[in-house]
N, C-alpha and C positions, 0 to 999 in steps of 0.2 A: 761479682754475682756468682752464686753457687751453681754448680753444674746440675744438681738435682734440688728442687724446691718442693717441699710437701707442705701444703697450707690447709690447716684445719680439716684434715682428712678424717672422715667418719664413714663407717660401713656398718649397717644394721642388717641382721637376718631375723626378720620378725621382731620379737622383743629382745633378742640378744644383740648386744653391741660388740662387734669384733674389733673395731677401731673407734676411738673416742677422741675426736678433735686433735689429731696428731699433727704437729708442725715440726718439721726437721729440714736441715740443709746438709748437703753432702758436696764436698769439694772434688774437683776433677783430679785424676791421677793418683788416687789413694784407695786403700782397701778399708771398707767400712763394715764393721761387724754389727750384726743384729742378733741379740740373744733374748731368750725368754722361753719359758716352759710351753708345753703344748697348750694351744688355746690363747696364747698371749697376743696373737695378731700378726706374727712375723710373715707367715705365708700369704695371708690376705693382703698385707701391704705390698708384697712383691707382685702379687697378681694384679693389683691396681696399677702399680708402676709400669708394668709391661703391657697394660691395656687388655688383659684377659678378663678383668672384672670392673664393673662400673661402681664408683663410690656412691654412697647415699648423699654425701655432701663434701665440699672441699675441692681442692685442685692439686694436680701434680704437674710441674713443669720440668722438662729435661732440656738442658741447653737453651732455655728461654722459650721452648715450645710446649704448649699444653698437651698432655697425653690424652688422646681420644680413644676410648674403648673400642676395640675391634680393628683399629688402624695399625698396620705393620710398623714396628719400631726397629730402629737400627741398634739391636742389642743381642747378646747371647744369653740364653735363659736355661736354667735347670730348676724346674719347679715340679715337685712330686715325681712320680715314676715316669721316666722317659719312654715314649712309644717308638718302637722300631719294627721293621718287617722281619719277623722271627726266622723265616726260612732263607733269608739272604745273609751274606757275610757282613762283617763290620764295614769293610771297604765299600761294598755295594750299597749299603745303607747310606753312608756318607755321600757317595756319588749321586745317589738319587736325591737326597735332600739338598745338596749343593746345586744340583741341576735344576731345581725348581726356580731358582732366581739368577743363575749364572750359567755361562758356557762351561761345559764339562772340563775338569782339571784334575785328572787322576793323581798326578804327582803331588798336588797340594793336599789331597786327602791322605795320601800315603804319609806325607811329612807330618801332618797333624796327628795321625794315629801313633807315629813313633814318638811324638812329643809327650803323649799321655801314657806311653809304655805299652802300646798294643802293636802286634805284628801285622802289618797290612797284607802280608802274603798268606796269613792264616785263613783257610777257606771255611773254618768252622762257622756254622750258622749262629746268628745272634741268639736264637732260641736255646742254644746249648751253652751260652755264656754264663759264667758265674755272676752273682750280683756285682762284685767288684769290677769285672770286665765290662758289664753294661754301664756302670757308673763312669768308667774311663771313657767309654764311647760317647756317653752323654756330654762329658766335658769336651771331647773332641768336636762334637756337633756344635757346642756353644761357642767355641773359639774359631771354627774353621773359616768363617766369613770375615774375620778380623774386625769385630765390632768394637766401638769405643767404650761400650758399657756392658758389664756382665752382671746378671742377677742370679745368684747361686744359692739355692735352698738345700742345705745339707749335702754339699758336693762330695764330702768324704764318706758318705754312707756306703757300707759294704766293702770298703778298702781295708787291706791289711796294713800293718805298720809301714812296710816298705812303700806301698801304694800311697799312703797318706804323705809320707816324706816327699815322694816324687811330685805329687800334685801340689803340695805346698810350694815347691821350687818353681813349678810352672806358673802359679799365681803370682809369686814374687817377680818373676821375669816379666809377666804381663804388666804389673804395676810399673816396673822400670821402663816399659815401652810407652807409658802414659795412659794405660787403660784405667777406667774407674770400675771398681768392683764392690758390689754389695753382697756380703756373705752372711747368710743366716745359718746358725749352727747351734747345736746343743753342746758342742765341745768347747769348753772354756780354754783348753790348750790350743786348739786351732785359732781361736780368737786372739789369745795372748801372743802367739807366735807370728800371726799374719797381719793383724789389723792395726790401722793408724787411729781409728776412732771406734768406740764401742757404745752402742745404744741398746739399752735394756727395756723391753716391753713387758707389761703385765696387765692382763685383762684389758688389752686395747689401748693402754696409756703408756707414755714414755715415763719411766720412773728414774732413769739415770742416763747421763751422757758423759762419757769420758774421752779424753784425747791423749795420745802418747806424745 
């Protein structure tokens, strides 16, 4: 059985169809690339997968369980611009977010910040972060609860070449640990370097599916 099953997934916005009867399966422990130009349906699909958005029809199952919109899912997510408390430091942001569901663990937050190339002792407020630093913090937030599944929409956005290389290594390590990763990206280089399967969407339909 596939870890993620997407069955006849359709999403309409008025007369516009963002997803048109999409059916896909994704295996566990691999990095799955989703490519397509703006408006292809990548982000809408990820929003439905994580329960942020209700489909017009169809079904999504993760590990055999139907995804219910609005219900908390055990996954790490980067979709669109991450929201942080701008006047707090990166570490304070992670501590707050982690503390919503767990007992405080400052050392864990420090370690995850180091993993993505941020200095946990830097007191700079997130409001003064560069786009690349905010993106690193978003990745730290996505992985800090050690979820089995990551849904990442353009995770390299704003990163310089060094940052891209570092985050690629982080994602490869997470795959080695058995994590399942769905990676939506405009960068065909990221897809080529990282992904075990590649699905291309266009106008809400799957137009190709390749496997390495």
